[in-house]
C-alpha positions in Angstrom: -2.3 118.6 -101.1 -5.1 116.1 -101.3 -5.1 114.3 -97.6 -6.9 111.4 -99.4 -4.1 110.8 -101.8 -2.3 110.0 -98.5 -3.7 106.9 -97.4 -4.6 105.9 -101.3 -2.9 102.7 -100.9 -5.3 101.1 -103.7 -3.3 103.0 -106.5 0.2 102.6 -104.5 3.3 102.2 -106.9 4.1 98.7 -107.0 6.4 98.5 -110.2 9.1 100.4 -111.2 7.7 103.2 -114.1 9.3 105.5 -116.3 8.0 109.1 -116.7 9.0 111.1 -119.3 8.2 114.9 -120.1 9.7 116.9 -123.2 11.2 120.2 -121.8 13.2 122.8 -124.5 13.1 119.9 -126.8 14.7 117.5 -124.5 13.0 114.4 -122.8 13.1 114.4 -119.1 13.2 110.8 -117.7 12.4 110.2 -114.1 12.1 106.8 -112.4 10.0 106.0 -109.8 10.4 102.8 -107.7 8.0 100.7 -107.0 9.0 99.2 -103.3 9.3 100.3 -100.1 11.7 103.7 -99.7 13.9 103.2 -97.2 15.4 106.9 -97.3 12.0 108.0 -97.5 11.3 106.0 -94.2 14.3 107.5 -92.3 14.6 110.7 -93.4 10.9 111.9 -94.6 10.9 115.5 -95.7 14.2 116.0 -95.9 14.9 113.3 -98.4 12.2 114.9 -100.6 13.8 118.1 -100.6 17.6 117.4 -100.5 17.6 114.6 -103.0 18.5 114.9 -106.8 16.4 112.1 -107.9 13.0 113.6 -106.4 13.8 117.4 -107.7 10.8 118.4 -109.2 8.4 121.2 -108.2 6.1 120.9 -105.7 7.1 117.4 -104.2 8.7 119.0 -101.1 5.5 121.0 -100.4 3.5 117.7 -101.3 5.8 115.7 -98.2 6.2 118.6 -96.2 2.8 119.9 -95.2 1.3 116.4 -94.3 4.8 116.5 -92.2 3.9 119.4 -90.5 0.5 118.1 -89.5 2.0 115.2 -88.0 4.6 117.2 -86.1 1.5 119.2 -84.4 -0.3 116.1 -84.0 2.5 114.6 -82.1 2.8 117.7 -79.8 -0.4 117.4 -78.9 -0.4 113.7 -78.1 2.6 114.1 -75.9 0.6 116.6 -73.8 -2.3 114.9 -73.5 -1.0 111.2 -73.8 2.6 111.1 -72.9 5.6 110.4 -75.0 4.7 106.3 -75.5 1.8 106.9 -77.7 3.8 110.0 -79.6 6.4 107.4 -80.5 3.8 104.9 -82.1 2.7 107.7 -84.3 6.3 108.6 -85.2 6.7 104.9 -86.2 3.3 105.0 -88.3 4.2 108.2 -89.8 7.7 106.9 -91.2 6.1 103.1 -92.4 3.5 105.5 -94.1 6.3 107.5 -95.9 8.1 104.4 -96.8 5.2 102.8 -98.4 3.9 105.8 -100.2 6.6 108.0 -101.1 7.2 107.1 -104.5 3.4 107.0 -105.2 3.1 110.8 -104.1 6.5 111.2 -106.5 4.6 109.8 -109.3 1.2 112.2 -108.6 3.6 115.1 -108.3 5.3 114.6 -111.7 1.8 113.4 -113.5 0.8 117.1 -111.8 4.0 118.5 -113.5 3.0 117.3 -116.9 5.0 113.9 -116.8 3.3 110.6 -118.6 4.1 107.3 -118.1 6.3 105.6 -120.7 5.0 102.8 -122.2 7.5 100.5 -123.1 10.9 101.5 -121.2 14.0 100.1 -122.9 
């Protein structure tokens, strides 16, 4: 996981994109939405793992590892500074997930060999 990509807002997906890959002679299409992902905001890692839309190798790990890091940071903050700051960090993490969820998905698709369809019909 490239932690710099977690906060790469300058390359955030802002328009719907169709990604394609040929697998065993058949074209596999994945649509990457260019908007705030409310389900990614609400369910974070669970949405990446349980949704059929986001099934692609490595995506659950791509979203899960930062989640584990955030849980550890949150636990440390709770012990040191109390629950209120921890709630703020939770909210910031959820907003980050909502903003970047589909960008991380597109990055994983590219890593898995998908290419952007130039003129989707």
